C-alpha positions in Angstrom: 2.2 10.7 14.4 -0.1 12.3 16.8 -0.6 10.9 20.3 -4.2 12.1 20.0 -6.8 9.6 21.3 -9.5 8.6 18.9 -13.1 8.6 20.2 -15.9 6.6 18.8 -16.9 9.3 16.4 -13.4 9.6 15.0 -13.2 5.9 14.5 -16.6 5.9 12.7 -15.3 8.7 10.5 -12.2 6.8 9.6 -14.1 3.6 8.9 -16.5 5.4 6.6 -13.8 7.3 4.8 -11.7 4.2 4.4 -14.7 2.5 2.7 -15.6 5.4 0.5 -13.2 8.3 0.3 -15.6 10.2 -2.0 -18.4 10.4 0.5 -19.6 14.0 1.0 -19.1 15.7 4.3 -22.9 15.9 4.7 -23.3 12.2 4.1 -20.4 11.4 6.4 -21.8 13.6 9.2 -25.2 11.9 8.9 -23.6 8.4 9.1 -21.6 9.2 12.2 -24.4 11.1 13.9 -23.1 14.6 14.0 -23.7 17.8 12.0 -21.6 18.8 9.0 -19.4 21.6 10.4 -18.0 19.6 13.3 -17.6 16.6 11.0 -15.5 18.6 8.6 -13.4 19.9 11.5 -12.8 16.4 12.7 -11.8 15.1 9.3 -9.3 18.0 8.9 -7.9 17.3 12.4 -7.5 13.6 11.5 -5.7 14.6 8.3 -3.4 17.1 10.1 -2.6 14.5 12.9 -1.6 12.0 10.3 -4.4 9.5 10.7 -5.4 10.0 7.1 -2.5 9.9 4.7 -4.5 10.6 1.5 -7.3 9.5 -0.7 -7.2 7.4 -3.8 -9.3 5.5 -6.4 -9.2 1.7 -6.3 -8.4 0.9 -10.0 -9.1 -2.5 -11.7 -5.7 -3.8 -12.7 -7.2 -6.4 -15.0 -9.3 -3.9 -17.0 -6.2 -1.7 -17.3 -4.2 -4.6 -18.7 -2.1 -5.7 -15.7 -3.2 -9.3 -15.6 -0.1 -10.7 -13.7 0.7 -10.2 -10.1 4.0 -11.6 -8.8 5.5 -11.7 -5.3 9.3 -11.5 -5.5 11.5 -12.3 -2.5 14.9 -10.6 -2.8 18.0 -11.5 -0.8 20.8 -9.0 -0.9 24.5 -9.9 -0.7 25.0 -7.1 1.8 22.7 -5.9 4.5 24.5 -2.7 5.4 22.1 0.1 6.0 23.5 2.0 2.9 22.9 -1.1 0.7 19.4 -1.6 2.0 18.6 2.0 1.4 20.0 1.9 -2.1 17.8 -1.1 -2.9 14.7 0.6 -1.4 15.5 3.8 -3.4 15.9 1.7 -6.6 12.5 -0.1 -6.2 10.7 3.1 -5.2 11.4 4.4 -8.8 10.0 1.3 -10.5 6.3 1.7 -11.3 5.6 -2.0 -11.7 6.7 -2.5 -8.1 3.5 -1.7 -6.2 4.7 -2.6 -2.7 8.0 -3.2 -1.0 8.5 -4.6 2.5 11.8 -5.2 4.3 11.7 -8.6 6.0 13.3 -10.4 8.8 14.3 -13.9 7.8 15.5 -15.8 4.8 14.9 -12.9 2.4 15.6 -9.2 2.8 12.7 -7.8 0.8 9.2 -8.8 -0.5 8.0 -7.0 -3.6 4.6 -7.0 -5.1 4.9 -6.5 -8.8 2.2 -6.1 -11.5 2.8 -6.7 -15.2 0.8 -7.0 -18.4 1.8 -10.6 -19.0 4.4 -13.2 -18.1 6.8 -12.0 -20.8 6.5 -8.4 -19.5 7.3 -9.6 -16.0 10.3 -11.7 -17.1 11.7 -8.7 -19.0 11.2 -6.5 -15.9 12.8 -9.0 -13.6 15.9 -9.5 -15.8 16.4 -5.8 -16.7 15.4 -4.1 -13.5 15.5 -6.3 -10.4 18.3 -8.8 -11.0 20.9 -6.1 -11.9 19.9 -4.1 -8.8 22.4 -3.1 -6.2 23.7 -6.1 -4.2 20.9 -8.4 -5.4 22.1 -11.9 -4.4 19.1 -14.1 -4.8 15.6 -13.9 -6.1 12.6 -16.2 -5.7 9.3 -15.5 -7.5 5.7 -16.6 -6.8 3.1 -16.0 -9.5 -0.3 -15.5 -8.1 -3.2 -17.6 -9.4 -6.0 -15.6 -8.0 -6.8 -13.3 -5.1 -9.1 -14.6 -2.4 -9.1 -11.3 -0.4 -8.2 -7.7 -1.3 -8.9 -5.5 1.7 -7.7 -1.9 1.8 -6.6 -0.1 4.9 -6.8 -1.5 8.4 -9.5 -2.9 10.6 -11.1 -0.2 12.7 -13.1 -1.0 15.9 -16.2 1.2 15.8 -17.8 -0.2 18.9 
């Protein structure tokens, strides 16, 4: 990651792009108060410096048939670096696992999993997660609803 300092224009660019990755360069330049050519140069510099990792569409999981979201806490029977990496590699190949975090505490990993329905999740859990390398314990929490779904990170544009 770059040690480059962000000025107020850079932060405004990041904030607007985070809110709408499809904004045109002309619209973006207008919103941040500069002309289009320097705006495009700044965006490219922010991309090259690693501040912008990519662009994506925010898909509606319910409309696409993924009505279940489950958080799964996984404890491994071994915490050697090799075993941790093997587990991470396994879950990285599983499309239903949308996020994976290594934790400090009672469990080793927190997984965010989406599924079509409860039966689909149960099948996934028993066929993919439980037989995983060194999986010792699993605790699941089925979500009831989402009260907040914010993308990205807070950016101070003051």
